C-alpha positions in Angstrom: -46.1 27.6 -6.5 -44.2 25.2 -8.1 -41.3 27.3 -7.8 -42.2 28.3 -4.7 -42.2 24.9 -3.6 -38.8 24.5 -4.8 -37.3 27.1 -3.0 -38.8 26.2 0.2 -37.7 22.6 -0.5 -34.0 23.9 -1.6 -33.8 25.9 1.3 -35.3 23.1 3.9 -32.4 20.6 2.2 -29.3 23.8 3.2 -30.7 24.2 6.6 -31.1 20.3 7.3 -26.8 20.6 6.0 -25.8 23.3 7.9 -27.7 21.8 12.1 -25.9 18.7 11.0 -22.5 19.4 11.9 -20.5 17.1 10.8 -21.5 17.0 7.8 -20.6 20.2 7.2 -17.3 19.8 8.0 -16.4 17.0 6.2 -17.9 18.4 3.4 -15.7 22.2 4.1 -12.4 20.0 4.6 -12.9 16.7 1.7 -11.6 19.1 -0.5 -8.2 20.3 1.4 -8.1 17.0 2.4 -7.9 16.0 -1.5 -5.8 18.5 -2.6 -3.2 18.4 0.1 -3.2 14.5 -0.3 -2.8 14.4 -4.3 -0.7 17.1 -4.5 1.7 15.2 -2.0 1.3 12.1 -3.6 1.4 12.1 -7.3 4.7 12.1 -8.0 5.9 10.2 -11.3 9.9 10.6 -9.7 11.8 7.6 -7.6 13.4 8.9 -4.3 15.9 6.5 -2.0 16.2 4.1 -3.9 17.5 1.5 -1.7 20.3 -1.1 -3.2 22.8 -4.2 -2.2 25.6 -3.8 -4.0 27.4 -7.4 -4.3 30.7 -7.2 -4.7 32.9 -10.9 -4.6 36.1 -8.6 -5.0 36.4 -5.7 -3.9 39.2 -3.0 -5.4 39.7 1.0 -5.2 37.5 0.7 -8.7 34.4 -0.8 -7.5 34.7 1.6 -5.0 34.5 4.6 -7.0 31.4 2.3 -8.7 29.6 2.7 -5.5 30.6 6.4 -4.6 28.5 6.8 -8.2 25.5 5.9 -6.9 26.0 6.6 -3.2 26.8 10.9 -5.1 23.5 10.7 -7.2 21.5 11.0 -3.8 18.7 8.8 -5.4 20.5 5.7 -4.3 21.5 4.2 -0.9 22.9 1.3 0.2 20.8 -1.0 2.0 23.5 -3.8 2.2 27.2 -5.3 1.0 27.5 -9.0 -0.4 30.2 -10.6 -1.9 27.5 -13.5 -3.3 23.9 -13.0 -4.8 21.9 -15.2 -2.9 23.2 -13.2 0.6 20.7 -10.4 -1.3 17.7 -12.9 -1.9 16.0 -12.5 1.0 16.0 -8.8 1.0 14.0 -8.6 -2.6 11.8 -10.5 -1.1 11.1 -9.1 2.1 11.1 -6.3 -0.1 13.9 -4.3 2.3 16.1 -3.7 -1.4 15.1 -2.4 -4.6 17.6 -3.0 -7.2 21.0 -5.4 -6.5 23.8 -4.6 -8.8 26.3 -7.5 -8.6 29.7 -6.9 -10.0 31.4 -9.9 -11.8 34.4 -11.1 -9.6 36.9 -9.7 -12.0 35.7 -6.5 -12.8 39.1 -4.7 -12.0 40.6 -7.1 -13.9 38.5 -6.7 -17.1 39.1 -2.7 -17.1 43.1 -3.6 -17.3 43.0 -5.7 -19.8 40.9 -3.4 -22.1 38.1 -6.2 -21.7 34.1 -4.5 -21.3 33.4 -5.3 -17.4 30.8 -7.0 -16.5 28.2 -6.1 -13.9 24.7 -7.7 -13.7 21.3 -5.2 -12.5 18.7 -6.5 -10.7 15.9 -4.6 -10.0 12.6 -5.2 -8.2 9.7 -4.9 -10.8 6.5 -5.9 -8.7 5.8 -2.3 -9.7 6.0 -2.2 -12.5 6.6 1.5 -13.0 8.9 2.6 -10.2 10.7 -0.7 -11.1 11.8 0.6 -14.8 12.4 4.1 -13.6 14.7 2.9 -11.2 16.7 0.5 -13.9 16.8 4.0 -16.0 18.0 6.2 -12.7 20.5 3.3 -12.2 21.0 2.7 -16.1 22.3 6.5 -16.5 24.6 5.6 -13.5 26.3 3.3 -14.6 26.6 5.1 -18.1 28.2 8.2 -16.8 30.7 6.3 -15.1 31.7 4.1 -18.0 33.0 7.8 -19.4 34.6 9.2 -16.7 37.3 5.7 -17.2 40.3 6.6 -18.3 38.4 10.1 -20.0 36.6 7.7 -21.9 38.6 5.4 -23.5 37.6 2.2 -22.0 36.3 -0.6 -23.3 33.5 0.3 -21.1 31.0 -1.8 -18.8 28.7 -4.4 -20.1 25.8 -4.4 -18.3 23.0 -7.1 -18.3 19.7 -6.1 -16.6 16.8 -8.4 -15.0 13.7 -7.9 -13.6 12.5 -9.7 -10.6 9.2 -11.2 -9.4 7.6 -9.6 -13.1 9.4 -9.6 -15.9 7.0 -8.8 -18.4 6.3 -5.3 -16.2 2.4 -6.2 -16.2 0.6 -3.7 -14.5 -2.1 -5.4 -13.6 0.5 -7.3 -11.2 0.9 -4.3 -9.1 -2.9 -3.1 -9.5 -5.0 -6.8 -8.4 -3.2 -6.9 -5.0 -4.6 -3.0 -3.9 -7.9 -4.0 -5.2 -8.3 -7.1 -2.9 -7.2 -4.2 -0.1 -10.0 -1.6 -1.7 -12.9 -4.3 -2.1 -12.5 -5.0 0.9 -12.5 -1.3 2.2 -15.2 -1.1 0.2 -17.8 -4.3 1.6 -16.5 -4.0 5.0 -16.1 -0.3 6.4 -17.4 1.6 4.1 -20.7 -0.9 4.3 -20.3 -0.7 8.0 -20.4 2.4 8.6 -23.6 3.0 6.9 -25.3 0.0 7.7 -24.7 1.4 12.1 -25.7 4.4 11.1 -29.2 3.8 9.2 -29.7 1.5 11.9 -29.5 4.9 14.5 -31.7 7.2 12.4 -34.2 5.0 12.0 -34.4 4.2 16.1 -34.5 0.4 15.3 -31.3 0.1 17.8 -33.7 1.1 20.0 -35.3 -2.1 19.7 -32.2 -4.3 20.1 -31.5 -2.3 23.1 -34.3 -3.7 25.2 -33.0 -6.9 24.3 -31.2 -9.4 25.8 -28.0 -8.8 23.2 -25.3 -6.4 25.0 -23.3 -3.9 22.9 -20.2 -5.7 22.3 -23.0 -8.8 21.0 -24.9 -7.1 18.7 -22.4 -5.2 16.7 -20.6 -8.9 16.0 -24.1 -9.8 14.9 -23.9 -6.3 12.6 -20.2 -7.6 11.2 -20.5 -10.8 11.3 -22.7 -10.8 7.2 -19.5 -8.7 6.0 -16.9 -11.3 7.5 -18.4 -13.7 5.7 -18.4 -10.9 2.5 -15.4 -10.2 2.2 -13.7 -13.5 2.3 -16.1 -13.9 -0.2 -15.5 -11.1 -2.3 -11.6 -11.4 -1.8 -12.1 -15.2 -2.7 -13.4 -13.5 -6.1 -10.7 -11.2 -7.0 -8.3 -13.8 -6.7 -9.8 -15.6 -8.9 -10.4 -14.0 -11.3 -6.7 -12.5 -11.3 -5.6 -15.8 -12.2 -8.6 -16.9 -14.3 -9.0 -13.6 -17.2 -5.7 -11.2 -16.1 -3.1 -14.5 -15.4 -1.7 -12.7 -12.7 0.9 -15.0 -10.9 -0.1 -17.4 -7.5 3.2 -18.2 -5.6 1.9 -18.3 -2.5 -0.2 -20.0 -0.6 -3.7 -19.2 -0.8 -4.8 -19.9 3.0 -2.1 -17.4 3.9 -4.0 -15.1 1.3 -7.0 -15.6 2.7 -6.1 -15.5 6.7 -4.5 -11.8 6.2 -7.5 -11.3 4.2 -9.1 -12.5 7.2 -7.7 -9.9 9.1 -7.6 -7.0 7.2 -11.3 -6.9 7.0 -11.4 -7.4 10.9 -9.6 -4.1 11.2 -12.1 -2.4 8.1 -14.9 -4.1 10.4 -13.3 -2.1 13.4 -13.4 1.1 11.8 -16.4 1.1 10.1 -17.8 0.3 13.7 -16.3 3.4 15.2 -17.1 5.8 11.8 -20.5 5.0 12.6 -20.5 5.6 16.5 -19.4 8.9 15.9 -21.2 9.6 12.9 -23.9 12.0 13.8 -26.4 10.5 10.6 -26.2 8.3 7.3 -24.7 11.2 5.8 -21.8 11.7 7.8 -21.1 8.3 8.2 -21.0 7.9 4.5 -19.1 10.9 3.9 -16.0 10.4 7.0 -15.6 6.8 5.7 -14.8 8.1 2.2 -12.3 9.8 3.4 -11.0 7.8 6.5 -10.5 4.8 4.2 -11.1 5.3 0.7 -8.8 8.2 -0.2 -6.0 7.2 2.1 -5.9 3.6 0.7 -6.2 4.9 -2.9 -3.4 7.1 -2.4 -1.2 6.7 0.7 -0.8 2.3 0.6 0.7 1.8 -2.1 -1.9 0.8 -4.2 -0.5 3.2 -7.2 1.7 5.8 -5.8 4.8 4.3 -4.6 5.3 5.7 -1.1 9.4 6.5 -1.1 8.3 9.1 -3.7 6.2 10.9 -1.3 7.5 13.9 1.9 9.0 12.5 4.8 5.8 13.9 6.8 3.3 11.8 4.6 5.3 8.5 4.7 4.7 8.8 8.5 0.8 9.1 7.8 0.6 5.8 5.4 2.1 4.0 8.3 -0.9 4.3 10.3 -3.4 3.2 6.9 -3.8 -0.7 7.5 -4.1 -1.1 3.6 -0.6 0.1 3.1 0.7 -3.4 5.5 -1.8 -5.1 3.6 -1.0 -4.5 0.1 2.9 -5.2 1.1 1.6 -8.9 2.3 -0.6 -9.4 -0.9 2.0 -8.5 -3.2 4.5 -11.0 -1.0 2.4 -13.9 -1.2 1.0 -13.6 -4.9 4.0 -12.1 -7.0 7.1 -13.4 -3.9 5.6 -16.2 -3.5 7.0 -15.6 0.5 5.6 -16.8 3.3 4.9 -15.7 7.2 8.6 -15.8 7.4 9.1 -12.6 5.8 6.0 -11.1 6.4 5.2 -11.3 10.0 6.3 -7.5 10.6 3.7 -6.8 8.7 0.8 -9.2 10.5 1.7 -8.0 13.4 1.2 -4.3 13.0 -2.0 -5.3 11.2 -2.7 -7.8 14.2 -2.1 -4.8 16.8 -3.9 -2.7 13.7 -6.8 -4.4 14.5 -7.3 -5.8 18.4 -6.5 -1.1 18.6 -9.4 -0.5 16.8 -12.0 -3.6 17.5 -11.3 -2.3 21.7 -11.7 1.6 20.7 -14.9 0.6 18.6 -16.3 -0.9 21.5 -16.3 1.0 24.1 -16.9 4.0 21.8 -19.7 2.5 20.3 -20.6 0.9 24.8 -20.2 4.8 25.1 -22.7 6.0 22.4 -26.0 3.6 23.6 -25.2 4.3 27.0 
């Protein structure tokens, strides 16, 4: 009897899953999505390294050094400067990964038979990527050194410097990304589950007979999660500062304001998922696929976006966490303000507005 009851229960659950077409579709597509994302995002090599060259005294010798970097096809020159002060804004805006600073007397030093001096400055906000980029640059300098006068030249004296994370602490990389992950978990996932649960239980119909309009129902549902998200962001920052000693060089008020903006975008995405989900299970799975996987793999939190294939790099542009992590790292590690982060902020504002409009309209249509 018990075996028969168990078989009947299993068959009933299978029938329930089959009838729920959304859940079945997500369950069937999730392994495919995971394999494609992991297979393309899990890359340890670094490509498309943006290098700024500081050459106060250009010559044929320094031009050959520049050409040596371009010939590797891993580097492309984003700026030519005469002083390091011209490169500093590029580092703070995240538009340069490496700076090659050539000594003004580079050519003369080689002519006198002295070691020629260069300085290699690397953005180490991502310590693993920073170390890899430095190793690639040192390899190019080594190859160039061996070509000088058939290898009989005195060589090149290279000094290296890591910016923004000189101790190469990995926690400095992950904490800003964890803020985005926590806010997504609290905002998008919990909102999608909460609203879909209301629909399943039928309690949403009780709200519909009240004087509240659809947008007011949404506001009432998401406001507590906004407060909870800000509290979680503040807690994460406090733990990062006190326990892990992550540097905080920028404005805490600006980071909290950006966190609020990102929370609104995540909440709107959660409402949109719930409005299109037929059940709580479908909403939970949909939220995991749409938010958690992209935020972990396609946001630059762990794997550098520059190393991904070109089609996947395009996809990262529609992941809100990608832009928020750039903002968080810029404020915390580089100490930059809105003057350097206004592009990322505008992108988040546009995404938030688009998601809010789509969520309200879709929710209103489902209620109707």
